[in-house]
N, C-alpha and C positions, 0 to 999 in steps of 0.2 A: 459788356462784361467779356472778358477773355476766357480762354480755357483754363481749367484748374491746373495749378503748377504740377500736381502729381501725374497728370496725363502727359506732360512733356517729358517726364523722367521715364526711365526704363521700368521693368517690372519691379514690384516691391521686393525687398530682401526677405527671404524666409526667416521666420523666428528661430531662435536658438534651439537646437535639438532637444535639450532638457525641458525647455518651456513647452515645446509642442507635445512631448510625451506626457507632461503634467496635464496639459489641457485635454488630451485624449483620455487620460485616466479619469479626470473629473467628468468628462461627458459620459463615459461608461458607468461611473458611479451614479450619476443622475438617472441614466436609463434604467439601471438595475433598481433603484429606489422607486422610480415611477412604475415599473413593471410590478413590483411588490404591491404598491398602493392600488394599482388597477386590479390585481387579483383580489385584494381585500374588498374593493368596491363591488366587484362581481359577486363575491360571496354575500355581501350585505344585500345586494339587489335580489339575489336568489332567495335569501331568507325572507326578504320583504314580500316577494311574490308568493311564497308558501304561506306567509301570514295572511295575506289578502285572500288567498283561496280558502284557508281554513276559516276565515270569517265570512265566507260566502260572497265575497266581492270578486268579480272577474277582472276588473282593471283598476289601475291606480288613479284614473282620471278623476273619479268622484270620491276617492278615499279620504276619510278624515284621519288626520294623524292620531296614532295611538301612543300612549305612554307619556312622553315629555309634555306634549301639548295638554293632555288631560290633567297632568299634575299642575301645570302653570295656571290652568283655569281655576283650580281650587285656591290658588294664592292671590288671585286678582281681587282688588277691593270692589265692594258693591258700587261705590260712587267714585268719581274722579277725585283726586286730592284737592282740597280747597286751601286757599291762602290762610295763613295763621290768623286766628281771630274772626274768621268769617265762616258762616255756615254754608253747606252745599246749596246750590240753586234748587229752588222748589220745583223747577220744571223737570228735574232728573227723577225718573220713576224709581221708587225704592230708596231715595235719598232723603233721610229725615234728619233733623237736627238732633244729634246725640245728647244734647244738654238737657 
């Protein structure tokens, strides 16, 4: 294989000035948005730490999620769904035939 054709040419031509300015503006907009999101994330993290401390837990390593996970647990079915017309397996504890 030979060298890339672009390496034989001179330096690449710079983009049009309007395009470069648009790219720089876009980059700064993205940086600003990411900075705002980072600030929000830090606020959430601080609130989370305060919540853990108020619950008497020192670290988030063994913390059980509070809120959404607790609500989801209430909506989980007792038994896994069974195919239509079949009863749940008898081996599942707490799964009885509702018929």
